[in-house]
N, CA, C and O atoms as CSV, one atom per row, in Angstrom:
chain,resi,resn,atom,element,x,y,z
A,1,MET,N,N,-48.669,11.114,41.291
A,1,MET,CA,C,-48.344,11.603,40.007
A,1,MET,C,C,-47.670,10.919,38.966
A,1,MET,O,O,-47.811,10.983,37.745
A,2,ARG,N,N,-46.836,10.184,39.750
A,2,ARG,CA,C,-45.941,9.222,38.706
A,2,ARG,C,C,-46.435,7.968,38.023
A,2,ARG,O,O,-45.903,7.387,37.078
A,3,LYS,N,N,-47.676,7.613,38.740
A,3,LYS,CA,C,-48.415,6.560,38.263
A,3,LYS,C,C,-49.158,7.184,36.982
A,3,LYS,O,O,-49.279,6.535,35.943
A,4,GLU,N,N,-49.519,8.151,37.094
A,4,GLU,CA,C,-50.354,8.893,36.072
A,4,GLU,C,C,-49.687,9.061,35.028
A,4,GLU,O,O,-50.204,8.744,33.957
A,5,PHE,N,N,-48.364,9.603,35.065
A,5,PHE,CA,C,-47.505,9.385,34.162
A,5,PHE,C,C,-47.233,8.344,33.194
A,5,PHE,O,O,-47.235,8.414,31.965
A,6,TYR,N,N,-46.971,7.252,34.051
A,6,TYR,CA,C,-46.698,5.882,33.277
A,6,TYR,C,C,-47.787,5.404,32.693
A,6,TYR,O,O,-47.519,4.597,31.804
A,7,VAL,N,N,-49.142,5.639,32.895
A,7,VAL,CA,C,-50.478,5.327,32.447
A,7,VAL,C,C,-50.310,6.054,31.090
A,7,VAL,O,O,-50.378,5.541,29.973
A,8,THR,N,N,-50.111,7.163,31.360
A,8,THR,CA,C,-50.208,8.024,29.783
A,8,THR,C,C,-49.236,7.685,28.893
A,8,THR,O,O,-49.495,7.600,27.693
A,9,TYR,N,N,-48.118,7.473,29.345
A,9,TYR,CA,C,-46.733,7.140,28.384
A,9,TYR,C,C,-47.029,5.459,27.939
A,9,TYR,O,O,-46.604,4.983,26.887
A,10,LYS,N,N,-47.710,4.803,28.795
A,10,LYS,CA,C,-47.985,3.327,28.178
A,10,LYS,C,C,-49.349,3.612,27.095
A,10,LYS,O,O,-49.305,3.046,26.003
A,11,LYS,N,N,-50.285,4.301,27.353
A,11,LYS,CA,C,-51.142,4.564,26.324
A,11,LYS,C,C,-50.783,4.957,24.878
A,11,LYS,O,O,-51.277,4.453,23.869
A,12,GLU,N,N,-49.724,6.066,24.928
A,12,GLU,CA,C,-49.101,6.726,23.898
A,12,GLU,C,C,-48.291,5.750,23.173
A,12,GLU,O,O,-48.309,5.625,21.949
A,13,ARG,N,N,-47.623,5.103,23.933
A,13,ARG,CA,C,-46.609,4.128,23.388
A,13,ARG,C,C,-47.176,2.948,22.398
A,13,ARG,O,O,-46.768,2.518,21.320
A,14,GLY,N,N,-48.431,2.570,23.334
A,14,GLY,CA,C,-49.244,1.456,22.671
A,14,GLY,C,C,-49.949,1.879,21.549
A,14,GLY,O,O,-50.272,1.111,20.642
A,15,ALA,N,N,-50.244,3.281,21.576
A,15,ALA,CA,C,-50.758,3.745,20.194
A,15,ALA,C,C,-49.990,3.969,19.152
A,15,ALA,O,O,-50.424,4.036,18.001
A,16,GLN,N,N,-48.750,4.106,19.488
A,16,GLN,CA,C,-47.736,4.286,18.441
A,16,GLN,C,C,-47.658,2.864,17.802
A,16,GLN,O,O,-47.827,2.705,16.593
A,17,VAL,N,N,-47.368,1.738,18.745
A,17,VAL,CA,C,-47.235,0.446,18.097
A,17,VAL,C,C,-48.342,0.179,17.350
A,17,VAL,O,O,-48.195,-0.190,16.185
A,18,LEU,N,N,-49.433,0.307,17.831
A,18,LEU,CA,C,-50.783,0.044,17.118
A,18,LEU,C,C,-50.914,0.880,15.625
A,18,LEU,O,O,-51.368,0.376,14.597
A,19,ALA,N,N,-50.500,2.021,15.736
A,19,ALA,CA,C,-50.472,2.943,14.299
A,19,ALA,C,C,-49.493,2.173,13.452
A,19,ALA,O,O,-49.826,1.927,12.293
A,20,GLN,N,N,-48.594,1.859,13.794
A,20,GLN,CA,C,-47.741,0.799,12.846
A,20,GLN,C,C,-48.149,-0.048,12.222
A,20,GLN,O,O,-47.801,-0.197,11.050
A,21,ALA,N,N,-49.123,-0.954,12.912
A,21,ALA,CA,C,-49.625,-1.842,12.606
A,21,ALA,C,C,-51.131,-1.587,11.651
A,21,ALA,O,O,-51.911,-2.392,11.141
A,22,GLY,N,N,-51.104,-0.101,11.693
A,22,GLY,CA,C,-52.564,0.452,11.005
A,22,GLY,C,C,-53.750,0.159,11.780
A,22,GLY,O,O,-54.804,-0.184,11.244
A,23,LEU,N,N,-53.604,0.284,13.016
A,23,LEU,CA,C,-54.749,-0.120,14.052
A,23,LEU,C,C,-54.780,1.106,15.205
A,23,LEU,O,O,-53.825,1.725,15.673
A,24,THR,N,N,-55.944,1.212,15.442
A,24,THR,CA,C,-56.343,1.920,16.578
A,24,THR,C,C,-56.489,1.306,17.870
A,24,THR,O,O,-56.714,0.096,17.889
A,25,ALA,N,N,-56.390,1.985,19.034
A,25,ALA,CA,C,-56.765,1.144,20.228
A,25,ALA,C,C,-58.176,0.425,20.144
A,25,ALA,O,O,-58.375,-0.731,20.515
A,26,SER,N,N,-58.951,1.118,19.704
A,26,SER,CA,C,-60.328,0.699,19.449
A,26,SER,C,C,-60.447,-0.509,18.732
A,26,SER,O,O,-61.054,-1.467,19.210
A,27,GLN,N,N,-59.947,-0.537,17.688
A,27,GLN,CA,C,-59.920,-1.857,16.805
A,27,GLN,C,C,-59.167,-3.033,17.335
A,27,GLN,O,O,-59.546,-4.188,17.140
A,28,ALA,N,N,-57.970,-2.686,18.087
A,28,ALA,CA,C,-57.193,-3.644,18.706
A,28,ALA,C,C,-58.040,-4.277,19.504
A,28,ALA,O,O,-58.239,-5.465,19.251
A,29,ILE,N,N,-58.659,-3.736,20.514
A,29,ILE,CA,C,-59.630,-4.177,21.473
A,29,ILE,C,C,-60.594,-4.980,20.942
A,29,ILE,O,O,-60.787,-6.070,21.480
A,30,ASN,N,N,-61.288,-4.634,19.918
A,30,ASN,CA,C,-62.208,-5.110,19.055
A,30,ASN,C,C,-61.961,-6.563,18.583
A,30,ASN,O,O,-62.750,-7.503,18.686
A,31,LEU,N,N,-60.525,-6.577,17.963
A,31,LEU,CA,C,-60.073,-7.853,17.693
A,31,LEU,C,C,-59.675,-8.757,18.753
A,31,LEU,O,O,-59.779,-9.981,18.667
A,32,MET,N,N,-59.169,-8.068,19.860
A,32,MET,CA,C,-58.992,-9.058,21.053
A,32,MET,C,C,-60.406,-9.769,21.655
A,32,MET,O,O,-60.434,-10.942,22.029
A,33,TYR,N,N,-61.559,-8.872,21.686
A,33,TYR,CA,C,-62.626,-9.569,21.837
A,33,TYR,C,C,-63.153,-10.439,20.930
A,33,TYR,O,O,-63.673,-11.472,21.351
A,34,ASP,N,N,-63.118,-10.224,19.834
A,34,ASP,CA,C,-63.241,-11.365,18.661
A,34,ASP,C,C,-62.460,-12.572,18.848
A,34,ASP,O,O,-63.036,-13.617,18.548
A,35,ARG,N,N,-61.279,-12.652,19.278
A,35,ARG,CA,C,-60.505,-13.590,19.551
A,35,ARG,C,C,-60.796,-14.373,20.628
A,35,ARG,O,O,-60.928,-15.592,20.518
A,36,ILE,N,N,-60.932,-13.660,21.883
A,36,ILE,CA,C,-61.740,-14.377,22.827
A,36,ILE,C,C,-62.816,-14.609,22.837
A,36,ILE,O,O,-62.993,-15.055,23.971
A,37,ILE,N,N,-63.892,-14.625,22.248
A,37,ILE,CA,C,-65.178,-14.925,21.883
A,37,ILE,C,C,-65.198,-16.197,21.013
A,37,ILE,O,O,-65.959,-17.121,21.299
A,38,GLY,N,N,-64.242,-16.262,19.791
A,38,GLY,CA,C,-64.064,-17.196,19.017
A,38,GLY,C,C,-63.484,-18.433,19.553
A,38,GLY,O,O,-63.947,-19.522,19.216
A,39,GLU,N,N,-62.296,-18.310,20.534
A,39,GLU,CA,C,-61.852,-19.239,20.957
A,39,GLU,C,C,-62.188,-19.875,22.538
A,39,GLU,O,O,-61.720,-20.876,23.080
A,40,GLN,N,N,-63.153,-18.912,23.018
A,40,GLN,CA,C,-63.996,-19.010,24.399
A,40,GLN,C,C,-62.466,-19.308,25.482
A,40,GLN,O,O,-62.441,-20.165,26.366
A,41,ASP,N,N,-61.396,-18.459,25.164
A,41,ASP,CA,C,-60.177,-18.422,25.945
A,41,ASP,C,C,-59.517,-17.163,26.187
A,41,ASP,O,O,-59.368,-16.489,25.168
A,42,ALA,N,N,-59.100,-16.686,27.211
A,42,ALA,CA,C,-58.403,-15.568,27.231
A,42,ALA,C,C,-56.908,-15.550,27.812
A,42,ALA,O,O,-56.191,-14.613,28.165
A,43,THR,N,N,-56.697,-17.011,27.779
A,43,THR,CA,C,-55.427,-17.170,28.611
A,43,THR,C,C,-54.236,-16.743,27.739
A,43,THR,O,O,-53.138,-16.721,28.294
A,44,PHE,N,N,-54.326,-16.347,26.246
A,44,PHE,CA,C,-53.189,-15.905,25.476
A,44,PHE,C,C,-52.966,-14.528,25.725
A,44,PHE,O,O,-52.168,-13.984,24.962
A,45,LEU,N,N,-53.574,-13.712,26.771
A,45,LEU,CA,C,-53.541,-12.738,27.290
A,45,LEU,C,C,-52.321,-12.789,28.528
A,45,LEU,O,O,-51.496,-11.892,28.703
A,46,LEU,N,N,-52.394,-13.744,29.136
A,46,LEU,CA,C,-51.366,-14.039,30.134
A,46,LEU,C,C,-50.058,-14.352,29.824
A,46,LEU,O,O,-49.959,-14.976,28.768
A,47,PRO,N,N,-48.873,-14.091,30.482
A,47,PRO,CA,C,-47.412,-14.112,30.070
A,47,PRO,C,C,-47.022,-15.491,29.664
A,47,PRO,O,O,-46.385,-15.662,28.625
A,48,ASP,N,N,-47.369,-16.473,30.421
A,48,ASP,CA,C,-46.988,-18.015,30.268
A,48,ASP,C,C,-47.824,-18.792,29.242
A,48,ASP,O,O,-47.574,-19.909,28.790
A,49,ALA,N,N,-49.078,-17.825,28.902
A,49,ALA,CA,C,-49.926,-18.796,27.800
A,49,ALA,C,C,-49.266,-19.165,26.435
A,49,ALA,O,O,-49.406,-20.226,25.826
A,50,GLN,N,N,-48.519,-18.084,26.075
A,50,GLN,CA,C,-47.890,-18.429,24.797
A,50,GLN,C,C,-46.839,-19.344,24.776
A,50,GLN,O,O,-46.562,-20.009,23.778
A,51,ALA,N,N,-46.221,-19.407,25.875
A,51,ALA,CA,C,-45.182,-20.398,26.129
A,51,ALA,C,C,-45.575,-21.980,26.169
A,51,ALA,O,O,-44.975,-22.911,25.633
A,52,THR,N,N,-46.632,-22.009,26.877
A,52,THR,CA,C,-47.289,-23.455,27.101
A,52,THR,C,C,-48.628,-23.503,26.384
A,52,THR,O,O,-49.472,-22.644,26.636
A,53,PRO,N,N,-48.858,-24.454,25.515
A,53,PRO,CA,C,-50.400,-24.617,25.341
A,53,PRO,C,C,-51.108,-25.244,26.035
A,53,PRO,O,O,-50.738,-26.279,26.590
A,54,PRO,N,N,-52.307,-24.731,26.148
A,54,PRO,CA,C,-53.617,-25.542,26.996
A,54,PRO,C,C,-53.363,-26.740,27.362
A,54,PRO,O,O,-53.214,-27.051,28.544
A,55,ALA,N,N,-53.276,-27.632,26.292
A,55,ALA,CA,C,-53.075,-29.137,26.251
A,55,ALA,C,C,-52.010,-29.735,27.364
A,55,ALA,O,O,-52.115,-30.610,28.223
A,56,GLU,N,N,-50.845,-28.785,26.917
A,56,GLU,CA,C,-49.676,-29.318,27.531
A,56,GLU,C,C,-49.781,-28.770,29.022
A,56,GLU,O,O,-49.181,-29.428,29.871
A,57,ARG,N,N,-50.464,-27.657,29.427
A,57,ARG,CA,C,-50.533,-27.218,30.923
A,57,ARG,C,C,-51.494,-28.370,31.352
A,57,ARG,O,O,-51.125,-28.783,32.452
A,58,ILE,N,N,-52.400,-28.927,30.975
A,58,ILE,CA,C,-53.476,-29.645,31.316
A,58,ILE,C,C,-52.582,-30.957,31.869
A,58,ILE,O,O,-52.774,-31.438,32.986
A,59,GLN,N,N,-51.703,-31.403,31.042
A,59,GLN,CA,C,-50.880,-32.665,30.955
A,59,GLN,C,C,-49.889,-32.360,32.299
A,59,GLN,O,O,-49.849,-33.169,33.225
A,60,VAL,N,N,-49.193,-31.264,32.307
A,60,VAL,CA,C,-48.205,-30.876,33.466
A,60,VAL,C,C,-49.137,-30.989,35.022
A,60,VAL,O,O,-48.743,-31.455,36.091
A,61,ALA,N,N,-50.390,-30.427,34.712
A,61,ALA,CA,C,-51.179,-30.606,36.112
A,61,ALA,C,C,-51.641,-31.772,36.503
A,61,ALA,O,O,-51.880,-31.943,37.698
A,62,ALA,N,N,-51.837,-32.713,35.639
A,62,ALA,CA,C,-52.330,-33.943,35.695
A,62,ALA,C,C,-51.025,-34.733,36.319
A,62,ALA,O,O,-51.092,-35.364,37.373
A,63,GLN,N,N,-49.965,-34.626,35.614
A,63,GLN,CA,C,-48.441,-35.325,36.198
A,63,GLN,C,C,-48.511,-34.904,37.704
A,63,GLN,O,O,-48.486,-35.718,38.626
A,64,PHE,N,N,-48.597,-33.624,37.848
A,64,PHE,CA,C,-48.389,-33.146,39.258
A,64,PHE,C,C,-49.497,-33.876,40.246
A,64,PHE,O,O,-49.075,-34.286,41.327
A,65,VAL,N,N,-50.736,-34.037,39.960
A,65,VAL,CA,C,-51.732,-34.509,40.842
A,65,VAL,C,C,-51.275,-35.747,40.760
A,65,VAL,O,O,-51.075,-36.128,41.913
A,66,ASP,N,N,-50.964,-36.701,39.880
A,66,ASP,CA,C,-50.404,-37.982,39.734
A,66,ASP,C,C,-49.277,-38.062,40.835
A,66,ASP,O,O,-49.434,-38.997,41.622
A,67,SER,N,N,-48.388,-37.422,41.005
A,67,SER,CA,C,-47.168,-37.390,41.568
A,67,SER,C,C,-47.360,-36.993,43.131
A,67,SER,O,O,-46.361,-37.007,43.850
A,68,LEU,N,N,-48.626,-36.640,43.672
A,68,LEU,CA,C,-48.665,-36.431,44.867
A,68,LEU,C,C,-48.882,-37.690,45.607
A,68,LEU,O,O,-49.509,-38.643,45.142
A,69,SER,N,N,-48.269,-37.653,46.928
A,69,SER,CA,C,-48.341,-39.054,47.545
A,69,SER,C,C,-49.836,-39.483,47.855
A,69,SER,O,O,-50.750,-38.659,47.857
A,70,ARG,N,N,-50.019,-40.828,48.115
A,70,ARG,CA,C,-51.174,-41.204,48.292
A,70,ARG,C,C,-51.243,-41.798,49.809
A,70,ARG,O,O,-50.318,-42.572,50.056
A,71,LYS,N,N,-52.091,-41.597,50.783
A,71,LYS,CA,C,-52.108,-42.182,51.991
A,71,LYS,C,C,-52.418,-43.678,51.702
A,71,LYS,O,O,-53.359,-44.061,51.006
A,72,THR,N,N,-51.439,-44.538,52.372
A,72,THR,CA,C,-51.602,-45.838,52.468
A,72,THR,C,C,-52.056,-46.082,53.580
A,72,THR,O,O,-51.714,-45.402,54.547
A,73,SER,N,N,-52.939,-47.121,53.690
A,73,SER,CA,C,-53.730,-47.661,54.770
A,73,SER,C,C,-53.195,-48.850,55.390
A,73,SER,O,O,-52.900,-49.721,54.572
A,74,SER,N,N,-53.007,-49.106,56.473
A,74,SER,CA,C,-52.819,-50.354,57.106
A,74,SER,C,C,-53.804,-50.853,58.039
A,74,SER,O,O,-54.852,-50.296,58.367
A,75,ARG,N,N,-53.325,-52.033,58.452
A,75,ARG,CA,C,-54.377,-52.549,59.364
A,75,ARG,C,C,-54.537,-51.904,60.695
A,75,ARG,O,O,-55.513,-52.162,61.400
A,76,PHE,N,N,-53.637,-51.101,61.047
A,76,PHE,CA,C,-53.458,-50.550,62.135
A,76,PHE,C,C,-54.355,-49.696,62.210
A,76,PHE,O,O,-54.976,-49.786,63.270
A,77,ASP,N,N,-54.747,-48.786,61.447
A,77,ASP,CA,C,-55.347,-47.557,61.376
A,77,ASP,C,C,-56.482,-47.445,62.082
A,77,ASP,O,O,-56.645,-46.260,62.374
A,78,ASP,N,N,-57.414,-48.185,62.527
A,78,ASP,CA,C,-58.501,-48.210,62.965
A,78,ASP,C,C,-58.312,-48.827,64.725
A,78,ASP,O,O,-59.239,-48.803,65.534
A,79,MET,N,N,-57.047,-49.297,64.999
A,79,MET,CA,C,-56.915,-49.655,66.239
A,79,MET,C,C,-56.234,-48.679,67.103
A,79,MET,O,O,-55.427,-47.835,66.712
A,80,THR,N,N,-56.677,-48.888,68.455
A,80,THR,CA,C,-56.138,-48.035,69.479
A,80,THR,C,C,-54.427,-48.457,69.667
A,80,THR,O,O,-54.067,-49.560,69.253
A,81,LYS,N,N,-53.533,-47.623,70.236
A,81,LYS,CA,C,-52.633,-47.919,70.707
A,81,LYS,C,C,-52.314,-48.947,71.411
A,81,LYS,O,O,-51.240,-49.497,71.167
A,82,ALA,N,N,-53.111,-49.420,72.383
A,82,ALA,CA,C,-52.937,-50.333,73.313
A,82,ALA,C,C,-53.181,-51.809,72.210
A,82,ALA,O,O,-52.376,-52.737,72.281
A,83,GLU,N,N,-54.095,-51.847,71.458
A,83,GLU,CA,C,-54.370,-52.948,70.520
A,83,GLU,C,C,-53.174,-53.087,69.588
A,83,GLU,O,O,-52.680,-54.199,69.402
A,84,ILE,N,N,-52.746,-52.123,69.065
A,84,ILE,CA,C,-51.419,-52.189,68.220
A,84,ILE,C,C,-50.257,-52.949,68.932
A,84,ILE,O,O,-49.698,-53.936,68.454
A,85,ARG,N,N,-49.979,-52.411,70.057
A,85,ARG,CA,C,-48.904,-53.006,70.975
A,85,ARG,C,C,-49.244,-54.576,71.105
A,85,ARG,O,O,-48.324,-55.387,71.008
A,86,ALA,N,N,-50.780,-55.070,71.360
A,86,ALA,CA,C,-50.869,-56.312,71.794
A,86,ALA,C,C,-50.769,-57.010,70.345
A,86,ALA,O,O,-50.404,-58.186,70.315
A,87,GLU,N,N,-51.025,-56.452,69.334
A,87,GLU,CA,C,-50.751,-57.222,67.963
A,87,GLU,C,C,-49.432,-57.607,67.639
A,87,GLU,O,O,-49.008,-58.686,67.226
A,88,ARG,N,N,-48.728,-56.316,67.951
A,88,ARG,CA,C,-47.161,-56.386,67.711
A,88,ARG,C,C,-46.605,-57.461,68.678
A,88,ARG,O,O,-46.037,-58.398,68.116
A,89,LEU,N,N,-46.651,-57.489,69.724
A,89,LEU,CA,C,-46.359,-58.609,71.049
A,89,LEU,C,C,-46.721,-59.949,70.484
A,89,LEU,O,O,-45.852,-60.805,70.315
A,90,ALA,N,N,-48.128,-60.179,70.153
A,90,ALA,CA,C,-48.406,-61.566,69.702
A,90,ALA,C,C,-47.865,-61.885,68.365
A,90,ALA,O,O,-47.697,-63.074,68.094
A,91,SER,N,N,-47.597,-61.063,67.576
A,91,SER,CA,C,-46.888,-61.383,66.391
A,91,SER,C,C,-45.642,-62.051,66.457
A,91,SER,O,O,-45.281,-62.959,65.708
A,92,ARG,N,N,-44.824,-61.411,67.662
A,92,ARG,CA,C,-43.614,-61.791,68.084
A,92,ARG,C,C,-43.490,-63.068,69.105
A,92,ARG,O,O,-42.442,-63.509,69.577
A,93,GLY,N,N,-44.678,-63.499,69.304
A,93,GLY,CA,C,-44.853,-64.664,70.199
A,93,GLY,C,C,-44.555,-64.190,71.789
A,93,GLY,O,O,-44.292,-65.011,72.668
A,94,LEU,N,N,-44.627,-62.933,71.989
A,94,LEU,CA,C,-44.266,-62.676,73.401
A,94,LEU,C,C,-45.679,-62.672,74.119
A,94,LEU,O,O,-45.694,-62.291,75.290
A,95,MET,N,N,-46.723,-63.014,73.596
A,95,MET,CA,C,-48.056,-62.687,74.274
A,95,MET,C,C,-49.002,-63.758,73.803
A,95,MET,O,O,-50.172,-63.761,74.186
């Protein structure tokens, strides 16, 4: 029952705000669809979208990916433990 009250309140309050701007809910929805179609993007509906432009979000994502550690390879990668031990002993002149 409480959820239904919240939904009703939300719609009524939204309708009041839209009325102050001279719009109905239907007009507002049509304007939203026009913008989504025109920009081919709906991220403006998301909370963080207004704070960070798409180009900046892409740059931040690219920096994150670039900051990830890369696996470094060594000559020991394809060797068995015994081969590694033998190589190390040989490099120290012990074998």
